[in-house]
C-alpha positions as CSV (number, residue, x, y, z in Angstrom):
1,M,-0.1,0.0,-0.2
2,L,1.3,3.6,-0.4
3,A,2.9,5.4,2.3
4,R,0.5,8.0,3.5
5,S,3.7,9.7,4.9
6,T,3.7,13.5,4.5
7,I,6.4,16.1,5.1
8,K,5.6,19.9,6.6
9,R,7.0,22.8,3.9
10,D,5.7,26.5,3.9
11,S,3.1,25.8,6.7
12,E,1.4,23.3,4.4
13,L,1.2,19.3,4.2
14,V,3.0,18.4,0.8
15,K,2.5,14.6,0.0
16,T,5.7,12.5,-0.9
17,E,3.8,10.4,-3.4
18,R,4.4,11.1,-7.0
19,V,1.5,10.9,-9.6
20,G,2.1,10.4,-13.0
21,I,-0.2,11.7,-15.9
22,I,-0.2,10.1,-19.3
23,G,-2.7,11.7,-21.8
24,C,-3.3,15.5,-20.8
25,G,-6.7,16.3,-22.7
26,I,-9.9,17.1,-21.0
27,I,-9.7,14.5,-18.4
28,G,-5.7,14.3,-18.0
29,A,-5.5,18.1,-17.5
30,S,-8.4,17.9,-14.9
31,W,-6.7,15.0,-13.2
32,A,-3.2,17.1,-13.0
33,L,-5.0,19.9,-11.3
34,T,-6.6,17.6,-8.8
35,F,-3.7,15.9,-7.8
36,A,-1.3,19.0,-7.7
37,R,-4.2,21.1,-6.0
38,A,-3.8,18.2,-3.2
39,G,-0.3,18.6,-2.6
40,Y,1.2,15.6,-4.9
41,R,4.2,15.8,-7.1
42,V,2.5,15.8,-10.6
43,Q,4.4,14.5,-13.8
44,V,2.9,15.1,-16.8
45,W,3.9,13.4,-20.0
46,Q,4.0,16.1,-23.1
47,R,3.3,14.2,-26.4
48,G,4.7,16.6,-29.5
49,K,3.9,20.4,-28.9
50,A,0.6,19.9,-27.1
51,P,0.3,22.8,-24.7
52,V,-0.7,20.9,-21.5
53,L,0.4,23.7,-19.0
54,D,-1.9,25.8,-21.0
55,R,-4.9,23.5,-20.8
56,I,-4.2,23.1,-17.1
57,R,-3.8,26.7,-16.6
58,R,-7.4,27.1,-18.6
59,L,-8.8,24.8,-16.0
60,A,-7.6,26.4,-13.1
61,D,-8.7,30.1,-14.1
62,N,-12.1,29.2,-14.7
63,V,-12.4,28.5,-10.9
64,A,-10.4,31.4,-9.8
65,G,-11.5,32.5,-6.3
66,T,-13.7,29.5,-6.0
67,G,-11.5,27.7,-3.9
68,S,-10.9,24.8,-6.5
69,E,-7.8,27.1,-8.0
70,L,-4.4,26.1,-7.7
71,D,-2.2,28.1,-5.8
72,A,1.6,29.2,-6.7
73,E,3.1,26.4,-4.8
74,G,0.9,24.0,-6.4
75,W,1.9,25.0,-10.1
76,Q,6.0,24.4,-8.9
77,R,4.3,20.8,-7.8
78,I,3.6,20.1,-11.6
79,S,6.5,19.1,-14.2
80,I,6.0,18.6,-18.0
81,E,8.2,16.0,-19.3
82,T,8.4,15.2,-23.1
83,E,10.0,11.9,-22.5
84,I,7.5,9.5,-21.2
85,A,10.4,7.8,-18.9
86,R,10.8,11.0,-17.3
87,A,7.1,11.6,-17.0
88,L,7.2,8.2,-14.8
89,E,10.5,8.1,-13.0
90,G,10.0,7.7,-9.3
91,V,5.6,7.8,-9.5
92,D,3.6,5.4,-7.2
93,Y,0.5,5.8,-9.1
94,V,-0.1,6.5,-12.9
95,Q,-3.3,7.9,-14.4
96,E,-3.6,6.9,-18.0
97,S,-6.5,9.3,-20.0
98,I,-5.5,8.5,-23.5
99,V,-8.5,8.4,-26.5
100,E,-11.1,5.8,-25.8
101,N,-9.7,2.9,-28.1
102,L,-8.8,-0.4,-26.8
103,D,-5.7,-0.8,-28.9
104,Q,-3.8,2.5,-28.4
105,K,-4.7,2.2,-24.6
106,A,-3.0,-1.4,-24.3
107,E,-0.2,0.0,-26.7
108,I,0.7,3.1,-24.1
109,L,-0.4,1.2,-20.9
110,T,2.1,-1.6,-21.8
111,A,4.9,1.2,-22.4
112,I,3.9,2.5,-19.0
113,E,4.6,-1.0,-17.7
114,R,8.2,-0.6,-18.9
115,H,8.8,2.4,-17.1
116,V,7.4,2.5,-13.4
117,D,8.3,0.7,-10.6
118,A,7.0,-2.8,-10.0
119,A,4.6,-1.6,-7.2
120,A,3.2,1.3,-9.1
121,T,-0.4,1.2,-9.2
122,I,-1.6,1.8,-13.2
123,A,-5.1,3.2,-13.5
124,S,-6.9,4.0,-16.7
125,S,-9.6,6.8,-17.3
126,T,-11.7,4.6,-19.7
127,S,-15.4,5.1,-19.5
128,G,-16.8,2.0,-21.4
129,I,-13.8,-0.3,-21.9
130,L,-13.7,-3.6,-19.4
131,P,-10.6,-3.7,-17.3
132,S,-10.0,-7.4,-18.1
133,A,-9.9,-6.5,-21.9
134,I,-7.2,-4.3,-21.0
135,S,-5.5,-6.6,-18.4
136,R,-5.5,-9.8,-20.7
137,R,-2.8,-7.3,-22.5
138,L,-0.5,-6.4,-19.6
139,G,2.6,-8.1,-17.9
140,R,1.5,-7.0,-14.6
141,P,-2.3,-7.1,-14.4
142,D,-2.5,-6.9,-10.7
143,R,-1.3,-3.8,-10.7
144,F,-3.9,-2.4,-13.0
145,L,-7.6,-0.9,-12.4
146,V,-9.8,1.4,-13.8
147,A,-10.3,5.0,-12.3
148,H,-13.3,6.2,-14.0
149,A,-14.3,9.9,-13.0
150,L,-16.9,12.0,-13.9
151,T,-16.1,15.3,-16.2
152,P,-14.2,17.2,-14.9
153,P,-12.7,15.3,-12.0
154,H,-11.2,18.6,-10.3
155,L,-15.1,19.6,-9.6
156,L,-16.8,16.6,-9.5
157,P,-14.9,14.3,-7.0
158,V,-17.1,10.7,-7.1
159,T,-14.3,8.1,-9.0
160,E,-15.4,4.8,-9.7
161,I,-12.7,2.0,-9.1
162,C,-13.3,-1.1,-11.1
163,P,-10.8,-3.7,-10.6
164,A,-9.8,-6.2,-13.1
165,P,-10.1,-9.7,-12.3
166,E,-6.3,-10.2,-11.5
167,T,-6.1,-6.7,-9.6
168,A,-4.3,-7.2,-6.2
169,P,-6.6,-6.2,-3.1
170,H,-4.0,-4.2,-1.8
171,V,-3.7,-2.3,-4.9
172,I,-7.2,-1.2,-4.8
173,A,-7.0,-0.3,-1.3
174,A,-4.0,1.9,-2.2
175,A,-5.8,3.4,-4.8
176,V,-8.5,4.2,-2.8
177,E,-6.5,5.7,-0.5
178,L,-4.4,7.7,-2.6
179,L,-7.7,9.1,-4.3
180,K,-8.8,10.2,-1.1
181,G,-6.1,12.2,-0.2
182,A,-6.3,14.0,-3.3
183,G,-9.9,15.2,-2.1
184,Q,-12.0,12.6,-4.6
185,S,-14.6,10.1,-3.4
186,P,-13.7,7.1,-4.5
187,V,-16.5,4.0,-4.8
188,V,-15.1,0.4,-5.4
189,L,-17.2,-1.6,-7.7
190,K,-17.3,-5.4,-6.9
191,R,-17.0,-6.5,-10.0
192,E,-16.6,-5.3,-13.5
193,I,-19.7,-4.3,-15.5
194,A,-20.4,-3.1,-19.3
195,G,-20.7,0.9,-18.4
196,F,-19.5,0.7,-15.0
197,A,-22.2,1.8,-12.2
198,A,-22.2,5.5,-12.9
199,N,-23.0,5.4,-16.7
200,R,-25.3,2.5,-16.2
201,L,-27.0,4.9,-13.7
202,L,-26.9,7.9,-15.8
203,G,-28.2,5.9,-18.9
204,A,-31.2,4.5,-17.1
205,V,-32.3,8.2,-16.5
206,L,-31.1,9.3,-20.2
207,N,-33.0,6.3,-22.0
208,E,-36.0,7.4,-20.1
209,L,-35.5,10.7,-21.1
210,F,-35.4,10.1,-24.4
211,A,-38.3,8.1,-24.5
212,L,-40.7,10.7,-22.8
213,V,-39.2,13.3,-25.7
214,G,-39.7,10.8,-28.4
215,E,-43.3,9.7,-27.0
216,G,-44.3,13.4,-27.1
217,V,-44.8,13.4,-23.3
218,L,-42.3,15.9,-22.6
219,E,-40.3,19.1,-24.2
220,P,-36.4,18.3,-24.1
221,L,-35.8,21.5,-22.0
222,D,-38.7,20.8,-19.7
223,A,-37.0,17.6,-19.2
224,D,-33.9,19.7,-17.9
225,T,-35.7,21.7,-15.9
226,I,-36.9,18.7,-14.0
227,F,-33.4,17.9,-12.9
228,T,-31.9,21.4,-12.3
229,D,-35.0,22.9,-10.6
230,G,-35.8,19.5,-8.8
231,F,-33.8,16.3,-8.3
232,G,-30.3,18.1,-9.2
233,L,-31.2,20.7,-6.2
234,R,-31.9,17.9,-3.9
235,W,-29.4,15.4,-5.2
236,S,-26.5,18.2,-4.6
237,V,-26.7,17.6,-1.1
238,I,-28.4,14.1,-0.7
239,G,-28.6,11.1,-2.6
240,P,-31.8,9.3,-3.8
241,L,-31.5,7.1,-1.3
242,A,-31.1,9.0,1.9
243,A,-33.5,11.0,0.3
244,M,-36.1,8.6,0.3
245,D,-35.6,7.7,3.7
246,L,-36.8,11.1,4.7
247,N,-40.0,11.2,2.3
248,A,-42.1,8.7,4.5
249,P,-43.0,8.8,8.2
250,A,-41.2,5.2,9.0
251,G,-38.2,5.7,6.6
252,V,-37.2,4.1,3.5
253,R,-39.0,1.0,4.1
254,D,-42.3,2.8,4.7
255,Y,-41.5,4.9,1.5
256,L,-41.3,1.7,-0.9
257,A,-44.3,-0.1,0.7
258,R,-46.0,3.2,-0.3
259,Y,-44.6,4.0,-3.6
260,G,-42.1,1.3,-4.7
261,S,-45.0,-0.1,-7.0
262,I,-44.4,3.1,-9.3
263,F,-40.8,2.1,-10.1
264,S,-41.6,-1.8,-10.8
265,G,-44.5,-0.4,-12.9
266,V,-42.3,2.1,-15.1
267,A,-39.9,-1.1,-15.8
268,E,-42.8,-2.9,-16.5
269,S,-44.3,-0.6,-18.7
270,R,-40.5,-0.6,-20.6
271,G,-40.2,-4.7,-20.5
272,A,-37.7,-4.7,-17.9
273,T,-37.7,-7.2,-14.9
274,P,-38.6,-4.9,-12.0
275,A,-35.4,-4.7,-9.8
276,L,-37.1,-3.7,-6.2
277,I,-37.3,-7.1,-4.9
278,A,-37.5,-8.1,-0.8
279,D,-33.5,-8.8,-0.8
280,V,-32.8,-5.4,-2.5
281,I,-34.9,-3.1,0.0
282,D,-33.3,-5.2,3.0
283,R,-29.7,-3.9,1.7
284,I,-30.9,-0.4,1.2
285,A,-32.6,0.2,4.5
286,S,-29.4,-1.8,6.6
287,S,-27.5,0.6,4.7
288,L,-29.1,3.7,5.6
289,E,-29.7,2.8,9.4
290,A,-25.8,2.5,9.7
291,L,-25.5,5.8,7.9
292,S,-26.8,7.9,10.6
293,S,-28.3,8.0,13.9
294,A,-29.6,11.5,13.9
295,P,-33.5,11.5,14.0
296,A,-35.1,12.3,10.9
297,A,-36.4,15.6,11.9
298,D,-32.6,16.9,12.3
299,R,-31.6,14.9,8.9
300,A,-34.4,16.6,7.1
301,A,-33.3,20.3,8.6
302,A,-30.0,19.5,7.6
303,R,-31.6,19.1,3.8
304,D,-33.5,22.1,3.5
305,R,-30.6,24.3,4.8
306,A,-28.2,22.8,2.1
307,I,-31.1,23.2,-0.6
308,A,-31.9,26.8,0.4
309,Q,-27.7,27.6,0.2
310,V,-27.6,26.1,-3.1
311,K,-30.5,27.7,-4.4
312,A,-29.0,31.0,-2.8
313,M,-25.6,30.5,-4.6
314,R,-27.2,29.8,-7.9
315,S,-29.1,33.1,-7.7
316,T,-26.1,35.0,-8.1
317,L,-24.7,33.1,-10.9
């Protein structure tokens, strides 16, 4: 597992780990900003004459004054290397973010393996290629995993960790620890699945949206309003399951007993098998019971204050 040691320098904690960034487009530049801002040494590979530092700087300029920017010392933690060997020298973790092409990813990841220490974790930013499709082409598949972030990761902390079948458990744990240190919110998938979890959840929403628009039920921009002025506001401060727990007097079991048939009915109307079964309800309820011991009234009050603060912030845009 990666060491979590830090050193004190100029009144701030600077992490001793080094991160290599291979592929510095939209996602790679955002990852570079994320890691440098959190105190990591970031070594970016510049392929050809790509203006990678300018890309990172534009992202930082976009959030100037918000607390998500990069200070002067953070910029000093970023180095741009034209040789891949230099970019990977001494790194503990590599974030590869090249184009979504299996052959090209396998080629660059194989090159990465040649240049990093045997103990380094190698992560791919793929959003649709299964880890096993990549790992079977690698020499050290036990060190490889997928780290799939939403765009842009320097503002959206959630990161899916999807291991390959060969990925060693301590490698998963090390990646989770490092990403938490970078301010991310890693979510570990127990097994690989097409689309991973985030895209499957998004796909379920978007497929229904497309159907409602196509059937003439809803105008496209009205669909957006349902999220920007409805679910999006609520989900920005509380997840759908935790919110559901507050929407019935006796919690999530009570809610699903009252309204679960709606979701099962929607599934059946699209020719799908309803997924809301007793075992799923038990697992959801158990997880929520372990989440917080605060009374529902206190949690609802905190939700309401947070939503009001988001609305107030939005009114200034």
